[in-house]
C-alpha positions in Angstrom: 74.0 90.8 244.1 70.5 91.9 245.1 67.2 90.2 245.7 66.4 89.6 242.1 69.7 87.7 241.6 69.0 85.5 244.6 65.5 84.7 243.3 67.1 83.9 239.9 69.5 81.4 241.5 66.7 79.8 243.5 64.6 79.4 240.4 67.5 78.0 238.4 68.3 75.4 241.1 64.7 74.4 241.5 64.3 74.1 237.7 67.4 71.9 237.4 66.4 69.8 240.3 62.8 69.2 239.1 64.0 68.3 235.5 66.7 65.9 236.8 64.3 64.4 239.3 61.6 63.9 236.7 64.0 62.5 234.1 65.5 59.7 236.3 62.4 57.4 236.4 62.1 57.7 232.6 65.8 56.8 232.2 65.4 53.9 234.6 62.4 52.6 232.6 64.0 52.9 229.2 67.3 51.5 230.4 65.4 48.5 231.9 63.5 47.9 228.6 66.7 48.1 226.5 68.8 46.3 229.1 71.2 49.2 229.5 72.4 48.3 233.0 75.7 48.6 234.8 77.0 45.1 235.1 80.6 44.6 236.2 82.8 42.4 234.0 83.2 38.8 235.1 85.6 38.4 238.0 85.6 42.2 238.7 83.8 43.5 241.8 81.8 46.7 241.3 81.2 48.9 244.3 77.9 50.2 243.0 74.9 47.8 243.0 74.8 45.5 240.0 72.0 45.7 237.4 71.6 49.4 237.8 70.8 51.6 234.8 74.0 53.6 234.0 72.6 56.6 232.0 71.8 59.0 234.8 74.2 61.5 233.2 71.6 62.0 230.4 69.1 63.4 232.9 71.7 65.6 234.5 72.8 67.0 231.1 69.1 67.7 230.1 68.5 69.5 233.4 71.7 71.5 233.0 71.1 72.5 229.5 67.4 73.5 229.9 67.8 75.3 233.3 70.9 77.2 232.3 69.3 78.2 228.9 66.3 79.6 230.8 67.9 81.4 233.7 71.7 81.7 233.0 72.0 84.5 230.3 74.1 82.0 228.4 74.8 84.6 225.7 76.9 86.6 228.2 79.4 83.7 228.6 81.7 83.7 225.6 83.1 80.2 226.3 79.6 78.7 226.5 79.3 77.5 222.8 82.6 75.7 223.2 81.6 74.2 226.5 78.4 72.8 225.0 80.3 71.4 221.9 82.9 69.8 224.2 80.1 68.3 226.4 78.4 66.8 223.4 81.6 65.1 222.4 82.0 63.7 225.9 78.4 62.6 226.2 78.5 60.7 222.9 81.7 59.1 224.1 80.1 58.2 227.4 77.0 56.7 225.9 79.1 54.6 223.5 81.3 53.5 226.5 78.3 52.7 228.7 76.7 50.6 226.0 79.5 49.3 223.8 82.6 49.8 226.0 85.2 51.9 224.1 88.9 51.2 224.4 90.9 53.5 226.7 93.0 55.1 223.8 89.8 56.1 221.9 88.3 57.6 225.1 91.5 59.6 225.9 91.7 61.0 222.3 88.2 62.3 222.5 88.7 63.7 226.0 91.8 65.4 224.7 90.0 66.9 221.8 87.1 68.1 223.9 89.5 69.7 226.4 91.6 71.3 223.6 88.4 72.9 222.2 87.4 74.6 225.5 91.0 75.6 226.3 92.2 76.8 222.9 89.0 78.0 221.3 87.1 79.0 224.5 90.3 80.4 226.1 89.6 78.8 229.4 93.1 78.1 230.7 95.5 78.9 233.5 98.4 81.2 232.5 99.3 82.4 236.0 100.3 79.9 238.6 100.6 82.4 241.4 104.1 81.5 242.5 103.5 77.7 242.7 107.0 76.2 242.7 108.2 79.7 241.7 106.1 79.8 238.6 104.0 82.9 237.8 103.0 84.0 234.3 103.5 81.4 231.5 103.1 81.6 227.7 99.7 80.7 226.3 100.8 77.4 224.9 102.3 76.3 228.2 99.1 77.2 230.0 97.1 75.4 227.3 99.1 72.2 227.6 98.9 72.2 231.4 95.1 73.0 231.5 94.3 70.4 228.9 96.2 67.8 230.9 94.2 68.9 234.0 90.9 68.5 232.2 91.8 65.0 231.1 93.2 63.9 234.5 90.3 65.3 236.5 87.6 63.9 234.2 89.0 60.4 234.5 89.5 60.8 238.3 85.8 61.8 238.7 84.9 58.7 236.8 86.7 56.6 239.4 85.2 58.2 242.5 81.8 57.4 240.9 82.5 53.8 241.9 80.9 54.5 245.3 77.1 55.2 245.4 76.3 58.9 246.1 80.0 59.9 246.6 80.5 61.5 243.2 77.2 63.3 243.3 77.8 64.7 246.8 81.3 65.8 245.9 80.0 67.5 242.8 77.3 69.4 244.8 80.0 70.6 247.2 82.4 71.8 244.5 79.7 73.5 242.3 78.1 75.1 245.4 81.3 76.5 246.7 82.2 78.1 243.4 78.6 79.2 242.9 78.6 81.1 246.1 81.9 82.8 245.2 80.8 83.7 241.7 77.5 85.2 243.0 79.3 87.2 245.7 82.0 88.4 243.3 79.3 89.6 240.9 79.6 87.0 238.1 76.0 86.0 237.9 76.1 83.8 234.7 78.8 81.5 236.1 77.0 81.5 239.5 73.9 80.2 237.8 75.9 77.6 235.8 77.5 76.3 239.0 74.2 76.2 241.0 72.4 74.5 238.1 74.9 71.6 238.2 74.3 71.4 241.9 70.5 71.3 241.5 70.7 68.7 238.7 73.0 66.5 240.9 70.6 66.8 243.8 67.8 65.5 241.7 70.0 62.6 240.6 71.3 61.9 244.1 67.8 60.9 245.4 67.8 58.0 242.9 71.4 57.2 243.6 70.9 56.6 247.3 70.3 53.1 248.7 68.6 51.2 247.2 70.4 52.5 244.1 68.0 52.9 241.1 70.4 54.7 238.7 74.1 55.5 238.4 76.0 58.3 236.6 77.8 55.9 234.3 80.6 57.2 232.1 78.3 59.7 230.5 77.5 61.4 233.8 81.0 61.2 235.3 82.6 62.7 232.2 80.0 65.5 232.0 80.2 66.4 235.7 84.0 66.1 235.9 84.5 68.3 232.8 82.1 71.0 234.0 83.7 71.1 237.4 87.1 71.6 235.9 85.7 74.3 233.7 84.2 76.1 236.7 87.5 75.8 238.6 89.6 77.3 235.8 87.1 80.1 235.3 87.3 80.9 239.0 91.1 81.1 238.9 91.0 83.3 235.8 88.5 85.7 237.2 90.0 85.8 240.6 93.2 87.1 239.2 91.4 90.0 237.6 89.6 91.3 240.7 92.5 92.1 243.1 91.2 94.5 245.6 87.7 93.1 245.5 86.5 91.8 248.9 85.8 88.4 247.2 89.4 88.1 245.9 91.2 85.0 247.3 95.0 84.9 247.6 96.5 81.7 246.3 93.4 81.0 244.3 95.0 78.1 242.4 95.5 76.3 245.7 92.0 77.2 246.9 90.6 75.7 243.7 92.8 72.6 244.3 91.4 72.3 247.8 87.9 72.5 246.6 88.7 69.7 244.1 90.7 67.7 246.6 88.7 64.5 246.4 89.4 63.8 242.7 92.8 65.5 243.1 93.8 63.1 245.8 92.7 60.2 243.6 95.0 61.6 240.8 97.9 61.9 243.1 97.5 58.4 244.4 97.3 57.0 240.9 100.4 58.9 239.8 102.3 57.7 243.0 101.4 54.1 242.1 102.7 54.6 238.5 105.9 56.3 239.5 106.9 54.2 242.6 105.5 50.8 241.8 105.3 50.9 238.0 101.7 49.7 238.0 99.1 51.0 235.7 97.4 54.0 237.4 94.1 53.2 235.7 93.7 49.9 237.5 91.2 49.7 240.4 93.6 51.0 243.1 91.9 54.3 243.8 91.4 55.6 247.3 87.7 54.7 247.6 88.3 51.1 246.5 90.4 50.3 249.6 87.6 51.6 251.9 84.7 49.8 250.4 83.1 46.7 252.0 80.0 44.9 251.1 77.5 46.7 253.5 75.6 49.7 252.5 76.5 51.3 255.9 80.1 51.4 254.8 79.3 53.1 251.5 77.3 55.7 253.3 80.1 56.2 255.9 82.7 56.6 253.1 80.7 59.2 251.3 79.8 61.3 254.4 83.4 61.1 255.7 84.7 62.3 252.4 82.1 65.1 252.2 83.0 66.3 255.6 86.8 66.0 254.9 86.3 68.0 251.7 84.6 70.8 253.5 87.2 70.9 256.3 90.0 71.1 253.7 88.3 73.9 251.9 87.9 75.8 255.2 91.6 75.3 256.0 92.7 76.4 252.5 90.5 79.6 252.8 92.0 80.4 256.2 95.5 79.9 254.9 95.0 82.1 251.8 97.3 85.1 252.0 99.1 83.8 255.0 101.1 80.8 253.7 103.5 80.6 250.8 101.8 79.2 247.7 104.0 76.1 247.4 103.9 75.4 251.1 100.2 75.7 251.0 100.0 73.3 248.1 102.0 70.7 250.0 99.9 71.2 253.1 96.6 70.7 251.2 98.1 67.7 249.4 99.1 66.0 252.6 95.6 66.7 254.1 94.0 65.2 251.0 96.2 62.1 251.1 95.3 61.7 254.8 91.6 61.3 253.9 92.2 57.6 253.2 93.9 56.6 256.5 91.7 59.0 258.5 88.5 57.5 257.2 89.8 53.9 257.8 90.8 54.8 261.3 87.5 56.6 262.1 85.5 53.7 260.7 87.5 51.1 262.7 86.9 53.2 265.8 83.2 53.5 265.3 82.7 50.0 263.8 81.4 48.4 267.0 78.9 51.2 267.5 77.8 51.0 263.9 77.4 47.2 264.0 75.4 47.5 267.2 73.1 50.1 265.7 72.6 48.0 262.6 71.7 45.0 264.7 69.1 47.0 266.6 67.6 48.1 263.4 67.5 44.6 262.1 65.8 43.3 265.3 63.3 46.1 265.1 62.4 45.2 261.5 62.0 41.5 262.5 59.6 42.4 265.3 57.6 44.6 263.0 
């Protein structure tokens, strides 16, 4: 891609950022007037700050829709109408859940329908598993069932990593930016713009999601971002399988996509492990970030930064192993690395805790003197 494409990407990112950044104060004000705040149920501890407006996803959706419509050549993306229709279904669900709290079965049914629309009507699905567990090409209906399941699983997992301030937003920026770079380099401009627009919108949101938290994604935002990120991932796998011989082709693309999505993926694996081994409900608050969270804002920032760095390292390892390691062995390697993020972060924090506490005390003393 040439200079014009680069300028187009920059303009798309800036547009999405500015719209998202401008919308957030409006959302905070409206949510405050209408008392649409993120209060945890009685007796249940919430990791995000209480009394925080939970409709940040609306600003992100507005930024995405406007910026992509202006710069993305949406008419060139055949699946786009189905993507927008699915997102509207999820956004209406999210708004209802943020305000009225829908039951889990109702939410799952709507998520399934939204996923089925983009997979079956939009034909965004995985039909070649690249030798994972010895599986290559599969029939359309098998690929559809697997891909719909992945959409539902990842959308819910992204909702849970949203429990920690800035973690979900930062992970979303990493995922969308990595795929955006690949789409741009491989010559798929429209999908590159779509990916970078999400990153720009999330960046505008993230400024208000940092301490002190002024707005959260809520279910509306987490459903939206999770869905779009799975959409981008599946599109990457589909397209990569068609450009063999291209310098941007990545061997074991399905595992590379898994590595890019490793933070929500590790959360899914942990939940499934709990369900299979202990018999507990995988939707209870037992996800990886929950065990790391303490009351201080320093801990929340440490968790987020550690996971961002871990995500980037695992992506780099997956890229370096592509074409070298067997697909199944590579999947197991990335899975183990993803599951190690929890103990590694706990160990790193315990090792640095005295230093962090000392720094925090110095800051507190300095503030008192001032």
